[in-house]
Residue, then its C-alpha position, 0 to 999 in steps of 0.5 A: x654715914x651721915x643721917x638726918x632724922x626729922x620727926x613730926x609724927x606725934x607733939x613734937x616737931x624734931x630734927x638732928x644730923x648722926x655721924x655714926x661713924x663719931x657715933x655722935x649728934x652733930x646737932x639737933x633741935x626739938x619744940x613740943x607742939x600740937x600743931x604748926x609742924x608745917x610752919x616749923x619744920x623746914x626753918x628747923x632743918x636748915x638750922x640743924x644742917x647749918x650747926x652741923x656744918x653740912x650740906x645736904x649733898x654731904x648727907x647719906x640718908x634721911x631718916x623720918x617717923x612714919x606713924x602712927x601718928x596725926x594725919x597731918x604731922x606724919x604728911x609734913x615729915x614724910x613730904x619734907x624727907x622725900x623732897x630733901x632726898x629726891x633734891x640730894x640723890x639719897x635716899x629716905x627711910x621710915x621708922x615706925x614712931x612705936x619702934x623709935x619709942x622701944x629703942x631708947x629703953x631697949x639700948x638703956x635696959x634690955x632686961x624686961x619686955x617694953x610696951x610702946x603705946x600711942x594715943x589712937x583715942x576713942x579708948x583705943x591706942x596703937x601699941x606694940x610689945x618687944x622683949x628686952x633685947x628687941x625682938x618683936x613679941x607683939x606686931x605693932x597694932x590698934x586696940x582698946x586699952x584694955x586689949x591692948x593691957x590684957x596682950x602683955x603676958x611677959x612679965x612686968x613691963x616698960x611703958x614707953x609712949x604718949x599713952x604709957x600713963x594711960x596704960x598705966x592708969x588702967x593696969x590691973x592691980x593683980x598681976x606684975x606692975x610696971x617696972x616703969x612710965x615713960x610718958x615721952x610726947x614724942x620719941x627721943x630724935x637721936x634713936x630716929x637717927x639710929x634706926x634710920x642708920x640701921x635701916x633698909x632702904x628697900x624695906x623701909x620706905x618712907x611712906x605713911x604707916x597706918x594701923x587704921x584709916x585716917x581719921x580724914x578721910x571719912x570727914x572728907x567723904x562725909x563733906x562731900x556727900x553733904x555737897x552732893x545732897x545739896x547739889 
């Protein structure tokens, strides 16, 4: 199976082509960035596809991170995945950033619980806890940092995600300490691809996965209210 993977959800713009039969990535590219995903993504996809030596119609599916993450970044990646899938007449599947973060840790260790954590701002995080074998212990949620830490009752965890350092900095000194802290700004694009290969397109649609209302919505409502008051 040939998978084009796309990630623009957090602090990177990344894409890769995975050949599951060969068990390897044919091409990949990633750039750390907080802004500029829209301008960077499509030229990056073109370079990766050229490097892999493939036409879009050769792909079996397209995988994309769907959140939690930046409202704008998510829209860039999901729109690109949907558009390419429509043009190539191939399915697009969505994977959460939390699961993509956890996948690499589970694959390497498989013995300790994994807490994936993403900065949700205002002293909150998006988080998920899985066992060493990948089975879900705490489903994806948004909570205060202290509440997320309190939810970990499964032994010394492996912390991963762009908020891993935040959790580690607040971790209680009198309990089991994290065995590792991987403060990755974005998931490894290879795991987005592998999860995309395993996902069921019918149950993993390429649409935004929100754990709270997007910050853009209240701002838009405030602007409309202000315009109405002055009209």
